[in-house]
N, C-alpha and C positions, 0 to 999 in steps of 0.2 A: 564224216564225209567219205564217200566211197572213192578211193583213188586207185583201185586195181587196174590191171592192164587187160586189154582185149585185142584180138587180131585186127590188123589194119584192113579197112574196107572203105568203099565209096558207095554213095547211094544217090541216085538221081532224084530230083524233086520235080515230079511231073505235075501237069495241071490237074487239079481236083476241084472243079468249081463249086460243088455243093458239099463235098466232104462225106462224112457218114450220115449221122443225124444232123439236120440243119443247125441244131444248137448243142445237143447232147452227144452221146457216143463216147468219144475220147477227147474231151475238150482241151486238156493240158497238152496232149500229144499233137493234136491238130494245130494248136496255137504255136508251140515251139517249132514245128515243122514249117509253118507258114512264115513265121518271123525269120527263121534261119534262111529261107529262100529270098527274103527281101534285102539281105545284105549283098549288094551286087558286086562288091569287091572284097577280097580277103584283106585282113589287116596286114600291116607291114611285116609282121612276124612270119607271114605265110607267103610273102612275095617270092617269086622265082621258084615255086615248088612244082612247076610243070603245067601242062595243059589242063584246063578245067572244063569238064564236059557240061556242067550246068552252072547257072549263077548261084550266088549265095555261098555260105560256108558248108563244109562237110560236117558230118556228125562228129568225127574225131577232132576237128578244129574247135567246134563249140565246146566239146568236153575238155579239151586242153585249156582253153581260155577260162572255163568255169572251175577248173581244178577237180574234175570228176573223171572217172574212167569212161571210155567210149561205151563199154558194155552197160554201165549204169544209165548213161544218157540215152542209149538206144532203148532200154527198157522204159524210160520215161515217155519217149515218143510213141512207142508201141502200146502204151497203156498197161504195161506189166508192172510198173512201179508207180503207185498212186499216192505215196505219202512222203514227198520230198520235204526236207526241213526248210525252215525260213532262211537259213544260211545258204542252202543250195539254190533256192529260188532267187535270192538277191544276186548270187554269183552268176546265175544264168541270165538275169536281167542285164548285168554288166557285159557279159559275153555277147549278147544279142543287141547291145546298144539301145536298150529300151529306156524310155523316159520314165519319170516317176509314176505317171498315170498308167502306163503300160505294165510296169512292174506290179502295181497295185492290182491290176486286172489279173495278172498271172497268179498272184497270191490268192485272189478270190476263187478262181476256177480250180485251184489246187486244194481248196478246202470246201468241197461241195456239201458234206453231210449236214452241217448246221443250217444251211440255207434252204433245204428242201423239206423241212419239217412242217411248215405252215402254208396253208393256201392263202394267197394274197387277198385282202378284202376287195370288195367291189369298188371300182374307181368312181366316186361321186365327188362333185365339187361342192364344198361347203357354201352356204349362203353368204357368209362374210367374205369369202374369196370372190364370189360373183359380184358382190357389191364393190369390192376393190377394183375388179376389172372395169366395171362401168364407170368408176371414178377416174380412170386413166383415159379421159376423153381425148387428150392430145397425142396419145401414143398407141399404136397397135399393140395389143396384149392378148395373150392366150394362155390357157392352162393345159399342159401336156401330161398324159399318163406315162407309165413306165415304158410302154412300147411306142412312144411318140404319137399316141392317139390324141386328137384334139378334143378335149373334154369340155371346154368352154372358150369363148372368145368375145371380145367387145366389138361393137359395131365398126370401129375403125379397122380392126384386124380382119373382120369379115369383108370389108371393102377392099382391103389390100389383096386378099385372095379371091376376089370376085370372078376372076377369069377361069378358075378351076371348076370342074364338073361337080366335085364334092370336096368339102373341107373336113376330112375325116381322120387322116393319118399322114403326118409329114413325110414319112418314108414312102408310103404308097403313092402319094401325090407326086413326089419327085420322080419316081420310076415309071408309073403307069398312066399318069395324066398327061396328054400331049401338051397342055398349057405350060407345063414345067419347062419345056425347052426354050420358050421365049421369056418366061417369067424370070428364070435364073440366067443372068447374063454370063455367068461362068457355071454352066450346068455340071461339068465334071467335078468341080470343087464342091458344089452343093451335094452331089451324089455321094462323094467320098465322105463328107462330113456326116451325112445321114446314116450311112452304113457304120461308120466308126462309133456313132452314138448308140446304134442298136447293139453293137458288140459290147459296149460298156453295160448296157441294160441286160444283155444275156448273162454277163458275169455276175451281176447283182441280183438277178431274178431267175436263177436257174430253175427249170421245171415249169416256167410260166406257159400255160396253154396259149395265151394270147400271142406271146412272142413266137412260139413254135409255129402257130398257124400263120402269122404274118410273114415270117421268114420263108416258110414253105410256099406261100402264095407268090411272093416276090421272086423266089428262086425258079419257080415254074414259068412265070410270065415275063421275066426280064433277064436276058443274057448279061447285061451290064451289071445288074445286081449280083448275079452268081459270081462273076469275076472279082468284084470288089469284096464280097463276103468272104471269099477264099483267102484274101490277103490278111485277115485277122487284125486289121488296124483298129485301135481303140482311141476314142477322144470324146469326152462328154461335152454337153452343151455348157458353155461358160460365157465368153464374150468374143464375138467374131463379126467381121464385116459381112454384110449381105449386099451383093450387087444385083439389083432387081430391075425389071422393066414392067411397069404397070400399064395395062391396055389403055387407060384414060389419061394417066398422069405422065407417063414416060419413064425415064431413068430415075432410079432412087438408090442412093448409097446409104444404107442403114447399118447400124450395129445393134446387137441385142445383149441384154443382161439376163441372166438366168438366176432365179431364186428358188431354193428348195422349200417346199411346203412341209414344215415339220409336223403339222397335224395330220398329214396324209402321206405317209412314206411312198416314194415313187413318183409323186406328182411334182411338177415344176411350173413356176410362173415365168413366162418369157415376155419381156418388154422390148419392143423395137423403138429406136430413136434415131434421129438424124442430127448431125452437127449443127448447132445454131448458126444462123446467118448464111447457110449454104442453099443452093438450088433444091437440094433434097428436102431441107426443112420447109422450104416454100411449098414443095410438092406434097408433103405430108399435111401441111396446113390446108392446102386446097382440097385434098382428099377428105379431110375432116369436115370442111365446109360443105362439100357436096354430099357427105354422108349425113350431116346433121338434119337435113330436110327429110330424107327418106332412107333410113338405115337399111341396108340389105339384110335379108333374112339369112342367118347362118345356115349353111347346107350341111349340117352335122348328121352323123349316123344316129338313128333313134335307138 
């Protein structure tokens, strides 16, 4: 581990909404710089060190906490050092107060070579998975691709999203469809979750043309997306509450479970449910009854 000394310096963390390449460029440096800026207060060890011009930790403070030299850490942020050891990455994760998922993301983007050797296969939903979707008649369910594209959904999920112009990509719907503002009762939370999931995908599918195109489109068309993308927060889809407002049913408090599709790497099955015996469960049942007679046609991209 590099523990040499370097001259003392400070560096401002200015706003950089899009960064270099929307996904590529200097991923490890962009990530470290963004996460360093999210630490709004220095640890106790740095209390009373004087006026701070910018929020977050200084480079030399992160280096000290991680047990590396400021020069080495600076080279990491600038992209001049691209082969940090597992030990250093774990130490940086502790210094930046990253959770387990965020550290795993840091390790993935620091090991890019093995992940860029194969073109991902076309994302098609297997007939058996489509049959499973249709069998989940009492729960809205959909299959997502690696970039949050909606690859398939059952009639109840189509009815849940019926207020949107198109049911094509969850991130695009959240930021570019006006219906999202009323559909998500906590739109800010939904937006952050969507971007954090895309960041995880970018780490797992480096070089994906679909991801690059999607991030580029959202960066151009949504100022909110640009700001959130620059934060480099990571959080995959697992289990989380969804506070929704359906145009016909009203308020729905749902949670979702996400299942990895082992036969199709990158695909996920997402199933929404309401707590039994709650008004939201009654709302889902009513939506299912309304859907049973005339199922909406899914407005998917062809």
